[in-house]
Residue frames as qw, qx, qy, qz and C-alpha x, y, z in Angstrom:
[[0.002, 0.879, 0.476, -0.023, 0.00, -0.03, 0.00],
 [0.424, 0.132, 0.010, 0.896, 1.28, 3.44, -0.82],
 [0.045, -0.823, -0.410, 0.390, 0.08, 6.75, 0.64],
 [0.398, 0.174, 0.260, 0.862, 0.11, 9.84, -1.56],
 [0.052, 0.541, 0.309, -0.781, -1.09, 13.42, -1.48],
 [0.498, 0.706, 0.495, 0.096, -3.48, 14.77, -4.08],
 [0.272, 0.914, -0.031, 0.298, -1.46, 17.99, -4.28],
 [0.792, -0.158, -0.230, 0.544, 2.16, 17.71, -3.13],
 [0.275, 0.446, -0.040, 0.851, 2.56, 21.53, -3.32],
 [0.465, -0.751, -0.225, -0.412, 0.08, 22.25, -0.45],
 [0.107, -0.681, 0.529, -0.494, 1.42, 23.06, 2.95],
 [0.938, -0.270, -0.185, -0.112, 2.41, 20.05, 5.05],
 [0.172, -0.702, 0.670, -0.171, 5.06, 18.65, 7.33],
 [0.912, 0.126, -0.379, -0.093, 6.58, 15.22, 7.01],
 [0.347, -0.662, 0.621, -0.238, 8.26, 13.36, 9.84],
 [0.948, 0.131, -0.255, -0.141, 9.75, 9.85, 9.64],
 [0.201, -0.652, 0.719, -0.130, 12.34, 7.45, 10.77],
 [0.572, 0.167, -0.794, -0.121, 13.18, 3.78, 11.27],
 [0.535, -0.278, 0.568, -0.560, 11.37, 1.33, 13.61],
 [0.820, 0.038, 0.494, -0.288, 10.57, -2.33, 13.85],
 [0.559, -0.092, 0.674, 0.474, 12.97, -3.17, 10.99],
 [0.331, 0.617, 0.567, 0.434, 11.07, -0.84, 8.61],
 [0.166, 0.126, -0.009, 0.978, 10.22, 2.77, 8.19],
 [0.018, -0.686, -0.671, 0.281, 7.54, 5.08, 9.53],
 [0.185, 0.236, 0.283, 0.911, 6.12, 8.18, 8.06],
 [0.015, -0.660, -0.611, 0.438, 3.91, 10.92, 9.36],
 [0.166, 0.377, 0.357, 0.839, 2.31, 13.62, 7.14],
 [0.063, -0.595, -0.550, 0.582, 0.63, 16.54, 8.84],
 [0.229, 0.638, 0.504, 0.536, -1.66, 18.77, 6.74],
 [0.083, -0.826, -0.109, -0.547, -1.74, 22.55, 7.26],
 [0.684, -0.305, -0.467, 0.470, 0.52, 22.39, 10.31],
 [0.094, -0.805, 0.052, -0.583, 0.02, 25.58, 12.53],
 [0.816, -0.562, -0.070, 0.115, 2.35, 24.68, 15.41],
 [0.064, 0.828, -0.539, 0.140, 5.71, 25.17, 16.90],
 [0.450, -0.480, 0.742, -0.129, 8.19, 22.70, 18.19],
 [0.856, 0.340, -0.253, -0.296, 8.04, 20.30, 15.24],
 [0.394, 0.459, -0.753, 0.258, 11.33, 18.83, 16.35],
 [0.309, -0.205, 0.704, -0.605, 9.89, 18.07, 19.80],
 [0.809, 0.196, 0.127, -0.539, 6.89, 16.45, 18.19],
 [0.703, 0.461, -0.535, -0.082, 9.09, 14.31, 16.03],
 [0.083, 0.366, -0.836, 0.400, 11.07, 13.11, 19.19],
 [0.589, -0.035, 0.555, -0.586, 7.70, 12.18, 20.90],
 [0.854, 0.334, -0.152, -0.368, 6.69, 10.16, 17.75],
 [0.515, 0.434, -0.731, 0.114, 10.05, 8.34, 17.66],
 [0.147, -0.343, 0.753, -0.542, 9.83, 7.64, 21.36],
 [0.735, 0.043, 0.345, -0.582, 6.40, 5.99, 21.12],
 [0.853, 0.392, -0.275, -0.209, 7.23, 3.86, 18.24],
 [0.353, 0.492, -0.744, 0.283, 10.62, 2.88, 19.74],
 [0.444, -0.268, 0.634, -0.574, 8.81, 1.91, 22.89],
 [0.910, 0.166, 0.083, -0.370, 6.64, -0.58, 20.87],
 [0.711, 0.494, -0.494, 0.085, 9.82, -1.93, 19.26],
 [0.070, 0.482, -0.748, 0.450, 11.65, -2.22, 22.54],
 [0.610, -0.126, 0.551, -0.555, 8.74, -4.13, 24.10],
 [0.834, 0.265, 0.337, -0.346, 7.61, -6.26, 21.22],
 [0.493, 0.673, -0.519, -0.185, 10.50, -7.01, 18.92],
 [0.980, -0.143, 0.130, 0.043, 11.56, -10.72, 18.79],
 [0.749, 0.496, -0.155, 0.411, 14.78, -9.49, 17.34],
 [0.014, 0.718, -0.390, 0.576, 15.90, -7.54, 20.39],
 [0.604, -0.097, -0.766, 0.197, 17.05, -10.02, 23.06],
 [0.121, -0.144, -0.588, 0.787, 16.27, -7.55, 25.92],
 [0.391, -0.255, -0.285, -0.837, 12.74, -6.76, 24.73],
 [0.546, -0.170, 0.507, -0.645, 9.84, -7.63, 26.94],
 [0.892, 0.216, -0.146, -0.370, 8.52, -10.18, 24.45],
 [0.646, 0.400, -0.631, 0.157, 11.80, -11.96, 24.48],
 [0.143, -0.353, 0.688, -0.617, 11.89, -11.88, 28.34],
 [0.745, -0.009, 0.267, -0.611, 8.50, -13.51, 28.29],
 [0.861, 0.311, -0.339, -0.218, 9.48, -16.06, 25.81],
 [0.443, 0.440, -0.695, 0.355, 12.54, -16.95, 27.78],
 [0.413, -0.430, 0.478, -0.645, 10.74, -17.07, 31.17],
 [0.078, 0.016, -0.996, 0.034, 10.09, -20.52, 32.70],
 [0.477, -0.426, -0.645, -0.418, 6.66, -21.99, 33.01],
 [0.579, -0.569, -0.556, 0.178, 4.71, -21.17, 36.17],
 [0.435, -0.278, -0.169, 0.839, 6.45, -17.79, 36.66],
 [0.083, 0.901, 0.405, -0.131, 4.43, -14.58, 36.86],
 [0.522, 0.045, 0.158, 0.837, 6.29, -11.99, 34.78],
 [0.081, 0.770, 0.282, -0.567, 5.58, -8.23, 34.94],
 [0.465, 0.325, 0.517, 0.641, 5.03, -6.69, 31.54],
 [0.004, 0.164, 0.023, -0.986, 4.35, -3.18, 30.35],
 [0.454, 0.473, 0.480, -0.582, 0.80, -2.04, 30.01],
 [0.431, 0.567, -0.344, -0.612, 1.15, -1.47, 26.24],
 [0.236, 0.277, -0.903, -0.227, 2.34, -5.00, 25.58],
 [0.189, 0.184, 0.911, -0.316, -0.36, -6.48, 27.64],
 [0.492, 0.535, 0.145, -0.671, -2.97, -4.51, 25.67],
 [0.474, 0.494, -0.573, -0.451, -1.62, -5.82, 22.42],
 [0.093, 0.141, -0.985, 0.027, -1.32, -9.47, 23.74],
 [0.369, 0.316, 0.655, -0.578, -4.83, -9.30, 25.09],
 [0.533, 0.569, -0.067, -0.623, -6.13, -8.08, 21.87],
 [0.341, 0.429, -0.782, -0.298, -4.19, -10.80, 19.92],
 [0.069, 0.012, 0.970, -0.231, -5.59, -13.51, 22.04],
 [0.443, 0.469, 0.433, -0.630, -9.14, -12.19, 21.59],
 [0.482, 0.549, -0.353, -0.584, -8.57, -12.12, 17.95],
 [0.143, 0.274, -0.939, -0.148, -7.38, -15.67, 17.96],
 [0.294, 0.233, 0.818, -0.436, -10.59, -16.72, 19.55],
 [0.477, 0.557, 0.182, -0.656, -12.74, -14.76, 17.37],
 [0.502, 0.559, -0.487, -0.446, -11.10, -16.08, 14.15],
 [0.983, -0.042, 0.084, -0.156, -11.23, -19.69, 15.31],
 [0.787, -0.339, 0.361, 0.369, -7.37, -19.88, 15.28],
 [0.648, 0.646, 0.166, 0.368, -6.66, -18.18, 11.95],
 [0.138, 0.807, -0.288, 0.497, -4.90, -15.60, 13.88],
 [0.863, -0.444, -0.214, 0.113, -2.61, -16.78, 16.80],
 [0.058, 0.905, -0.380, 0.184, 0.20, -14.96, 18.56],
 [0.741, -0.455, 0.493, -0.038, 1.65, -18.36, 19.80],
 [0.894, 0.431, 0.092, 0.085, 3.44, -19.26, 16.51],
 [0.044, -0.912, 0.395, 0.105, 6.85, -17.89, 17.19],
 [0.628, -0.353, 0.674, 0.163, 8.55, -21.27, 17.17],
 [0.693, 0.418, 0.556, 0.189, 7.19, -22.06, 13.69],
 [0.282, 0.959, 0.008, -0.002, 7.80, -18.61, 12.31],
 [0.237, -0.817, 0.506, 0.144, 11.40, -18.86, 13.52],
 [0.720, -0.066, 0.663, 0.193, 11.96, -22.32, 12.09],
 [0.618, 0.655, 0.399, 0.171, 10.87, -21.11, 8.63],
 [0.556, 0.026, 0.118, 0.822, 13.46, -18.23, 8.79],
 [0.048, -0.749, -0.339, -0.568, 10.96, -15.41, 9.34],
 [0.577, -0.807, -0.126, 0.019, 12.19, -14.74, 12.81],
 [0.224, -0.888, 0.398, 0.059, 15.54, -13.87, 14.45],
 [0.658, -0.348, 0.647, 0.168, 17.08, -17.24, 13.73],
 [0.196, 0.342, -0.739, -0.546, 18.31, -18.87, 10.50],
 [0.827, 0.066, -0.187, -0.527, 15.93, -21.26, 8.76],
 [0.669, -0.328, 0.651, -0.142, 15.93, -24.70, 10.19],
 [0.139, -0.172, 0.897, 0.382, 16.62, -27.81, 8.11],
 [0.507, 0.017, -0.454, -0.732, 13.91, -28.90, 5.65],
 [0.491, -0.182, -0.851, 0.042, 13.31, -32.09, 7.63],
 [0.182, -0.245, -0.626, 0.717, 12.80, -30.11, 10.80],
 [0.274, 0.151, 0.037, -0.949, 10.35, -27.46, 9.44],
 [0.596, -0.010, -0.535, -0.598, 8.17, -30.02, 7.83],
 [0.328, -0.062, -0.908, 0.253, 8.08, -32.33, 10.84],
 [0.435, -0.669, -0.482, -0.363, 4.81, -32.52, 12.79],
 [0.082, 0.318, -0.512, 0.794, 4.62, -30.48, 15.86],
 [0.518, -0.433, -0.733, -0.085, 2.61, -31.79, 18.81],
 [0.137, 0.117, -0.463, 0.868, 2.95, -28.96, 21.22],
 [0.013, -0.580, -0.757, 0.301, -0.16, -28.22, 23.43],
 [0.105, 0.857, 0.402, 0.306, -2.57, -25.36, 22.56],
 [0.427, 0.160, -0.219, 0.862, -0.60, -22.24, 23.02],
 [0.218, -0.536, -0.094, -0.810, -3.42, -19.99, 23.87],
 [0.769, -0.546, -0.276, -0.185, -4.62, -22.01, 26.84],
 [0.782, -0.144, -0.279, 0.539, -1.00, -21.92, 28.18],
 [0.235, 0.272, -0.125, 0.925, -1.08, -18.09, 28.59],
 [0.304, -0.732, -0.600, 0.110, -2.79, -16.31, 31.41],
 [0.239, 0.453, -0.038, 0.858, -2.93, -12.60, 31.75],
 [0.365, -0.682, -0.519, 0.363, -3.55, -10.43, 34.92],
 [0.272, 0.648, 0.160, 0.693, -3.98, -6.98, 33.55],
 [0.404, -0.886, -0.099, -0.205, -4.88, -5.45, 37.01],
 [0.727, -0.587, 0.215, 0.283, -1.46, -6.59, 38.27],
 [0.315, 0.855, -0.351, -0.215, 0.32, -6.01, 35.05],
 [0.365, -0.435, 0.822, 0.050, 1.55, -9.54, 34.81],
 [0.831, 0.268, -0.294, -0.388, 1.37, -12.74, 32.61],
 [0.495, -0.419, 0.757, -0.072, 2.29, -16.29, 33.05],
 [0.591, 0.299, -0.636, -0.396, 2.93, -19.32, 30.87],
 [0.793, -0.233, 0.456, -0.330, 1.55, -22.74, 31.92],
 [0.917, 0.205, 0.299, 0.167, 3.22, -24.49, 29.05],
 [0.510, -0.306, 0.405, 0.694, 6.23, -24.28, 26.74],
 [0.403, 0.776, 0.437, 0.211, 4.98, -21.55, 24.38],
 [0.288, -0.303, 0.109, 0.902, 6.59, -18.40, 22.80],
 [0.307, 0.817, 0.417, -0.253, 4.66, -15.43, 21.26],
 [0.359, 0.050, 0.377, 0.852, 5.08, -13.36, 18.26],
 [0.170, 0.747, 0.439, -0.469, 3.07, -10.11, 17.86],
 [0.261, -0.187, 0.490, 0.810, 4.29, -9.23, 14.40],
 [0.039, 0.391, 0.765, 0.511, 0.92, -9.45, 12.94],
 [0.228, -0.842, -0.484, -0.065, -0.52, -6.78, 15.17],
 [0.518, -0.546, -0.141, 0.643, 2.32, -4.67, 16.67],
 [0.270, 0.082, 0.296, 0.913, 2.85, -2.37, 13.67],
 [0.197, -0.649, -0.505, -0.533, -0.82, -1.48, 13.59],
 [0.503, -0.744, -0.375, 0.228, -0.63, -0.67, 17.27],
 [0.498, -0.201, 0.099, 0.838, 2.42, 1.37, 16.58],
 [0.058, 0.419, 0.478, 0.770, 0.38, 3.42, 14.04],
 [0.394, -0.748, -0.483, -0.228, -2.34, 3.96, 16.65],
 [0.627, -0.527, -0.200, 0.538, 0.18, 5.08, 19.13],
 [0.341, 0.067, 0.229, 0.909, 1.48, 7.64, 16.80],
 [0.155, -0.577, -0.509, -0.620, -2.01, 8.88, 16.08],
 [0.532, -0.713, -0.428, 0.159, -2.62, 9.21, 19.78],
 [0.507, -0.349, -0.050, 0.786, 0.43, 11.40, 20.19],
 [0.134, 0.212, 0.373, 0.893, -0.71, 13.64, 17.38],
 [0.313, -0.639, -0.579, -0.399, -4.14, 13.95, 18.67],
 [0.543, -0.646, -0.365, 0.392, -3.04, 14.80, 22.10],
 [0.357, -0.241, 0.106, 0.896, -1.02, 17.63, 20.57],
 [0.313, 0.644, 0.289, -0.635, -4.12, 19.03, 18.97],
 [0.153, 0.392, -0.643, -0.640, -3.36, 17.80, 15.52],
 [0.634, 0.196, 0.670, -0.333, -6.17, 16.08, 13.73],
 [0.739, 0.637, -0.051, -0.212, -5.31, 16.27, 9.98],
 [0.120, -0.664, 0.725, 0.135, -2.67, 13.78, 9.39],
 [0.927, 0.220, -0.241, -0.187, -1.68, 10.44, 7.81],
 [0.405, -0.631, 0.658, -0.068, 0.47, 7.86, 9.62],
 [0.903, 0.305, -0.256, -0.160, 2.17, 4.81, 7.98],
 [0.385, -0.563, 0.731, 0.011, 4.36, 1.99, 9.16],
 [0.145, -0.180, 0.916, 0.327, 5.30, -0.43, 6.37],
 [0.254, -0.151, -0.709, -0.640, 1.89, -0.06, 4.68],
 [0.290, -0.601, -0.724, 0.176, -0.31, 0.01, 7.87],
 [0.096, 0.373, 0.158, 0.909, -2.07, 3.29, 7.85],
 [0.081, -0.659, -0.644, 0.379, -4.17, 5.58, 10.00],
 [0.173, 0.396, 0.320, 0.843, -5.87, 8.55, 8.32],
 [0.136, -0.649, -0.568, 0.488, -7.32, 11.38, 10.38],
 [0.111, 0.736, 0.058, -0.665, -9.11, 14.48, 9.10],
 [0.655, 0.718, 0.231, -0.054, -8.23, 15.67, 5.73],
 [0.685, 0.152, 0.151, 0.696, -5.39, 16.43, 3.37],
 [0.241, -0.325, -0.098, 0.909, -4.13, 19.97, 3.06],
 [0.154, -0.102, -0.403, -0.896, -6.68, 20.90, 0.32],
 [0.546, -0.001, 0.362, -0.756, -9.60, 19.68, 2.54],
 [0.799, 0.126, -0.434, -0.396, -10.10, 16.45, 0.49],
 [0.936, -0.320, 0.133, -0.062, -9.85, 12.92, 1.97],
 [0.272, -0.590, 0.721, 0.241, -6.45, 11.31, 2.16],
 [0.819, 0.423, -0.242, -0.303, -5.86, 9.05, -0.80],
 [0.582, -0.417, 0.696, 0.059, -4.28, 5.59, -0.43],
 [0.560, 0.487, -0.530, -0.410, -2.93, 3.56, -3.27],
 [0.835, -0.201, 0.487, -0.156, -3.48, -0.07, -3.19],
 [0.086, 0.609, -0.706, -0.352, -0.92, -2.11, -4.92],
 [0.896, 0.180, -0.317, -0.255, -1.27, -5.25, -7.19],
 [0.788, -0.475, 0.390, 0.030, 0.36, -8.34, -5.45],
 [0.747, 0.606, -0.212, 0.173, 3.30, -8.35, -7.80],
 [0.800, -0.478, -0.073, 0.355, 6.69, -9.39, -5.99],
 [0.674, -0.032, 0.156, 0.722, 9.13, -7.42, -8.09],
 [0.090, 0.278, 0.208, 0.933, 7.48, -4.09, -8.81],
 [0.095, 0.454, 0.541, -0.702, 4.94, -1.59, -7.34],
 [0.056, -0.283, -0.625, -0.725, 1.83, -1.13, -9.43],
 [0.305, 0.111, 0.432, -0.841, -1.13, 0.88, -8.09],
 [0.044, 0.312, 0.923, 0.220, -4.35, -1.01, -8.59],
 [0.146, -0.748, -0.462, -0.454, -6.86, 1.54, -7.20],
 [0.081, 0.332, -0.333, 0.879, -7.21, 4.43, -4.81],
 [0.406, -0.587, -0.694, 0.099, -9.11, 4.64, -1.59],
 [0.049, -0.587, 0.122, -0.799, -10.22, 8.03, -0.21],
 [0.600, -0.365, -0.656, 0.275, -10.06, 7.56, 3.57],
 [0.159, -0.603, 0.224, -0.749, -10.80, 9.73, 6.67],
 [0.503, -0.451, 0.481, -0.560, -10.61, 8.84, 10.38],
 [0.979, 0.016, 0.045, -0.197, -9.89, 5.18, 9.80],
 [0.383, -0.538, 0.718, 0.217, -7.07, 2.56, 9.96],
 [0.842, 0.458, -0.132, -0.254, -6.19, 0.48, 6.95],
 [0.415, -0.544, 0.720, 0.117, -3.96, -2.56, 6.76],
 [0.810, 0.403, -0.285, -0.317, -2.99, -5.00, 3.96],
 [0.598, -0.414, 0.686, 0.026, -1.64, -8.50, 4.34],
 [0.804, 0.545, -0.174, -0.163, 0.00, -10.54, 1.56],
 [0.773, -0.421, 0.412, 0.235, 2.73, -13.00, 1.28],
 [0.752, 0.613, 0.171, 0.171, 3.94, -11.99, -2.19],
 [0.271, 0.846, -0.339, 0.311, 6.99, -10.01, -1.17],
 [0.291, -0.582, 0.680, -0.338, 8.14, -11.73, 2.07],
 [0.979, 0.042, 0.021, -0.198, 8.77, -15.53, 1.28],
 [0.350, -0.556, 0.726, 0.203, 11.23, -18.26, 1.12],
 [0.790, 0.395, -0.322, -0.340, 11.94, -20.72, -1.74],
 [0.490, -0.395, 0.769, -0.108, 12.70, -24.33, -0.86],
 [0.433, 0.026, 0.871, 0.230, 13.26, -26.92, -3.48],
 [0.001, -0.145, -0.581, -0.801, 11.78, -24.64, -6.19],
 [0.262, -0.674, -0.668, -0.179, 8.59, -24.10, -4.08],
 [0.038, 0.395, -0.198, 0.896, 7.77, -20.65, -2.76],
 [0.437, -0.468, -0.713, 0.285, 6.56, -20.41, 0.87],
 [0.118, -0.789, -0.136, -0.588, 4.70, -17.31, 2.32],
 [0.182, 0.292, -0.607, 0.716, 5.82, -15.70, 5.50],
 [0.586, -0.282, 0.188, -0.736, 2.32, -15.85, 6.81],
 [0.121, 0.117, -0.976, 0.139, 1.87, -18.99, 8.89],
 [0.662, -0.336, -0.368, -0.560, -1.35, -20.81, 9.23],
 [0.323, -0.470, 0.630, -0.527, -1.54, -21.47, 13.05],
 [0.877, -0.020, 0.256, -0.405, -3.91, -24.47, 12.53],
 [0.944, 0.307, -0.097, 0.074, -1.57, -26.38, 10.25],
 [0.510, -0.731, 0.286, 0.352, 1.76, -24.70, 11.45],
 [0.602, 0.142, 0.492, 0.613, 2.82, -24.37, 7.82],
 [0.009, 0.243, -0.183, -0.953, 2.97, -21.30, 5.55],
 [0.530, 0.449, 0.415, -0.588, -0.49, -20.38, 4.43],
 [0.192, 0.065, 0.796, 0.570, -1.85, -21.99, 1.26],
 [0.252, 0.606, 0.516, -0.551, -4.58, -19.70, 0.14],
 [0.427, 0.549, 0.544, 0.470, -6.31, -18.37, -2.96],
 [0.048, -0.987, -0.145, 0.047, -6.02, -14.84, -1.56],
 [0.672, 0.395, -0.085, 0.621, -3.03, -12.99, -2.78],
 [0.194, 0.076, -0.372, 0.905, -3.62, -10.01, -0.55],
 [0.229, -0.712, -0.649, -0.139, -6.37, -8.53, 1.58],
 [0.104, 0.293, -0.157, 0.937, -6.99, -4.99, 2.70],
 [0.341, -0.629, -0.690, 0.109, -9.07, -4.18, 5.85],
 [0.041, -0.515, 0.060, -0.854, -10.43, -0.81, 6.96],
 [0.539, -0.525, -0.632, 0.185, -11.24, -0.55, 10.70],
 [0.195, -0.950, -0.104, -0.220, -11.67, 2.24, 13.20],
 [0.363, -0.825, 0.419, 0.109, -8.16, 1.50, 14.51],
 [0.498, 0.628, -0.580, -0.148, -5.10, 0.19, 12.77],
 [0.233, -0.362, 0.875, -0.221, -4.24, -2.55, 15.41],
 [0.687, 0.225, 0.602, -0.339, -7.54, -4.44, 14.63],
 [0.678, 0.656, -0.127, -0.307, -7.10, -3.90, 10.93],
 [0.160, 0.626, -0.763, -0.040, -3.66, -5.32, 11.06],
 [0.371, -0.148, 0.881, -0.254, -4.70, -8.49, 12.89],
 [0.685, 0.433, 0.391, -0.437, -7.86, -8.94, 10.79],
 [0.523, 0.681, -0.390, -0.332, -6.00, -8.69, 7.55],
 [0.049, 0.410, -0.910, 0.033, -3.68, -11.55, 8.65],
 [0.465, 0.083, 0.819, -0.325, -6.56, -13.73, 9.87],
 [0.675, 0.565, 0.131, -0.456, -8.61, -13.20, 6.62],
 [0.444, 0.619, -0.598, -0.251, -5.71, -14.18, 4.42],
 [0.130, -0.241, 0.957, -0.091, -5.16, -17.39, 6.32],
 [0.613, 0.219, 0.544, -0.530, -8.92, -18.33, 6.07],
 [0.265, 0.167, 0.805, 0.504, -9.10, -18.51, 2.32],
 [0.136, -0.138, -0.259, -0.946, -11.49, -16.41, 0.16],
 [0.488, -0.441, -0.618, -0.431, -14.86, -18.21, 0.74],
 [0.573, -0.520, -0.556, 0.302, -14.48, -18.54, 4.49],
 [0.300, -0.201, -0.164, 0.918, -12.90, -15.07, 4.88],
 [0.177, -0.243, -0.321, -0.898, -15.65, -13.37, 2.89],
 [0.551, -0.500, -0.626, -0.235, -18.26, -15.18, 4.95],
 [0.548, -0.453, -0.460, 0.532, -16.63, -14.16, 8.11],
 [0.157, -0.030, -0.011, 0.987, -16.19, -10.48, 7.06],
 [0.334, -0.369, -0.479, -0.724, -19.83, -10.30, 6.11],
 [0.613, -0.507, -0.606, 0.005, -20.99, -11.89, 9.30],
 [0.511, -0.440, -0.290, 0.679, -18.70, -9.58, 11.48],
 [0.183, 0.960, 0.212, -0.013, -19.41, -6.52, 9.37],
 [0.540, -0.507, 0.290, 0.606, -15.72, -6.14, 8.51],
 [0.459, 0.845, -0.072, -0.265, -14.63, -3.89, 5.67],
 [0.568, -0.362, 0.640, 0.370, -12.33, -6.09, 3.64],
 [0.631, 0.678, -0.163, -0.339, -11.20, -6.32, 0.00],
 [0.764, -0.225, 0.573, 0.195, -9.54, -9.38, -1.38],
 [0.481, 0.666, -0.416, -0.392, -7.45, -9.83, -4.51],
 [0.792, -0.102, 0.599, 0.055, -7.02, -13.38, -5.87],
 [0.100, -0.335, 0.676, 0.649, -5.43, -14.50, -9.17],
 [0.708, 0.498, 0.378, -0.329, -7.41, -14.83, -12.33],
 [0.785, 0.608, -0.066, 0.093, -5.84, -16.52, -15.24],
 [0.781, 0.139, -0.157, 0.588, -1.99, -16.21, -15.80],
 [0.331, 0.112, -0.180, 0.920, -1.56, -12.45, -15.12],
 [0.291, -0.572, -0.289, -0.710, -5.03, -11.21, -14.09],
 [0.086, -0.041, -0.715, 0.692, -6.50, -10.39, -10.66],
 [0.341, -0.557, -0.629, -0.423, -10.00, -10.62, -9.33],
 [0.036, -0.233, 0.465, -0.853, -11.28, -8.33, -6.66],
 [0.456, -0.499, -0.728, -0.117, -13.91, -9.44, -4.07],
 [0.074, -0.395, 0.306, -0.863, -15.35, -7.05, -1.53],
 [0.110, -0.360, -0.817, 0.436, -17.15, -7.64, 1.71],
 [0.029, -0.786, -0.581, -0.211, -20.48, -5.85, 2.06],
 [0.358, -0.833, -0.161, 0.389, -19.08, -3.34, 4.49],
 [0.394, -0.326, 0.362, 0.779, -16.14, -2.51, 2.19],
 [0.197, 0.457, 0.632, 0.594, -18.51, -2.02, -0.86],
 [0.205, -0.857, -0.471, -0.036, -20.66, 0.15, 1.24],
 [0.455, -0.722, 0.023, 0.521, -17.66, 2.22, 2.56],
 [0.268, -0.482, 0.459, 0.697, -15.69, 2.61, -0.69],
 [0.682, 0.583, 0.067, -0.438, -17.82, 1.44, -3.58],
 [0.903, 0.223, 0.299, 0.215, -16.59, -0.31, -6.69],
 [0.526, -0.260, 0.272, 0.763, -13.38, 0.72, -8.49],
 [0.229, 0.433, 0.483, 0.726, -15.36, 2.51, -11.25],
 [0.196, -0.857, -0.471, 0.074, -17.30, 4.58, -8.79]]
């Protein structure tokens, strides 16, 4: 997904930097403020906090502390991480396991985590570990969590969306309400662009080696996230495997969905829902989206080079067909 302004010559401020192994960008329309540098520092601080808490690549992060902790030991965790973990567990139950934060061991074996990819025999071997979700207990009142089994968590399918929401909160608390925030394609759009029109997002075709805009969405006061395995993958014995793991099979997802875009009132839920819907497959994902009133758009392959768009009822109502 790409964000762009309808008129790049209008007054705006752009702030950005590196976080979570990727980049973040903030565009503020018609900025009437001082202390832009101070605001930029506050934005960096809040996304860096998410990274320090939830990155599986930082050995001193809170998520790594939790993963390394022994079973039966209550561990104190930051409020922010507990919020994200609680939401991830709720999403796992709602999606019947299509989204699951307890897949770290499998993600890591396939080479999509901090370790090198395991041997072919090991990554394809059956895994009989107990249900990860039932092994985790949270005590939000005390700010603690405990593992009752040998389980490790991975919040990469939800943490970037949460980071976007945290930046949005910083801006709104500073009295700024016309802005666009993006972390690696996860977006929150607030208010309008500098010319008073909605922010415009470009949705890309799921093509691995180049970026081609498929259609634009005009967005306001909403989070948008896209999930797809067409750029982050591994190739083993001439077979391509997506980085998205199906928690139910513990293998890279095999789906007819090439990418899915979700619009939601916050980016954290949009991020997790996009992952869950991609795992489900088109028919089940569309049924789930319509039943839960989720605004989702799916692209699946049609023929050798074509793509077919499928919209949930909520997405069609919110954005209309591409010709509209």
